[in-house]
C-alpha angles and dihedrals in degrees: 000000000000121000113231117208126202114176126208119249092200109058117190128238110266114237126240109271092229093059102046100118111179131294103348105095119059133196128251096263147037139193120237132183129173135212131205125177105253096024103050128205109350150159098036109193147164112221138163112288113263148123126298123232110224138164118258084237093061106140097233092063092059105031104027096230093166141123137181146181137207127211136150143230124212139196109228127204093275093055094253122141115231137179125218117231093325091158090060093052092054093046088052088048090055090052089052091047092054091050091048092049086246117141114259120237141211104276094195093052092048092048092050090049090050089054091054091046088054094047090054090048098035095124086066091062102103120222103197113113112268094023128105140161109264115211126204120194115184139172122201134184112249109181111134092228138114102214135097110256137102111285124251094209130050140174124217116194138165126210128183134202132181109240143189124196118340092220119048090227089058113209099351116118118281127217119235131196123212109217117214094183107051131049129202104207142340134217109284092027127099097269093122092052122085092232125153095237093064089061097046088053091055096054101084094055091042090057089048089052093047090054088053093053099259131130099213148003123247110212125216123204114285098231107050095012090217106091119084116238117166147309122260095260104020146023118257135237130190125200103209119177091341094309125113112231126181134168114273119238108264104167093269099071126077111248096233118206092210085051092055090044091055091048091051091047094045090054093048089052093056096256121142108238126195126190107195144124110289122197117213088231090060088056092049090050096046088054092049091049092051094249102109101098103167145347124203139163129222130209143133096259099052098016096209121006119192115219116218101174139024125191123198116170106302091344116099115182118195107198119210092348089297093295130121111267127229097247091051092049089045097056092041087059095041093052096041095045087058095044095049095044093245094127133016122287106237095181098046088236096142117092114201116224103178 
C-alpha cells in the first residue's frame, strides 16, 4: 500500500511545555486506514487532524467493537525522536483485534506510517524533562447496521498529543481502593484485550473510589474475588521481604508492555521476581508482619506509579509511611533513562524515528 499524505495549511499554536496536562491537546495531523471485507485494509493516509462524519447506526456505537493502544515518543539529548517498544504495542493490538473479531493488520506498515506521522508533527514532541508525545492508535467498527455481528468495515486511526505527568501529583505516591462489589473481567472474557468496553466497565467503581478520596481501583479476580489482578490504568507490583511479586497473567489481566519491561529490568538488576496469584489477604498479612516493603504500578501513561495507601474494606494499609520507595524510584529512573536516552538501552527497546 502507498501512504498518501495531505498536510494541513493551518497549523495550530504549540502549547507551553509546562502546561501540557494529559490527553487534551492534539497535534496537527492523524493517520487513517480503512477496511472492507473482500478488499482488506486499504487507503492509508495522513491527513489534518479533525472529526469523522459517521452514521448514528455505526456499529461501534451500539456493540462496542473497538480496540486501542497507548505508546509514547520521546526526544533524547541529541535531539532525536525515539519510540519505546512500539513494535510490541502493535503486536498486542493485533492480539486484541483477533479477540474482538477485528481483522489483523500489517504491524510493520503501521509502525512505518506512524514514523512518517511523527516526522510531519515532529515540532509537537516536547523536550522538557518528564514530557513526551502520547500516541493513541485505535480501530473501530464502522458498519452502518444495527444488528449483532462482526462488522464488515473498520477504521484504523492514530492521533497524538504532547503530554506532561499523568497524575497531577506527579511522582508522589497514589492511593488505591480495592473493590469488593465490582469486577473488571473473568477468565474466558476479554480482560486481556485492550478493548474499549473494559474501560467503560471500570468507570462506576472508579467514580466510587474517587468519592472516597482514592486515585484508582485495584481489581480482584471475577470468580472468587480474592486474588489481585490489576489497577485501572496499570499493572501492579509488590515488594515483599525484598522480592518483587506481580500477579501472573491469567487471561483476565492486560499484558502490559511496561510490566514486561519492569520484569526484564528487575531480573537484569539481580532481583528475584515472582509472577503468581496473589490474594489480597496475603498483602494485608505481609503488611501486618512488616514484610510489605513497597507497592507500585506500571503503565505507559505514568511509567511507574508508587502506591502509598491501599484500602480494603475496614483495612487501610499505609505503605512505606506513604512515601516513594527506593525500588519504585529506581525502576522509574531505569525506565525513563532508557526512554529519554540518558543511559544505554541494553534491551534494544528504543526505535529511532528521526
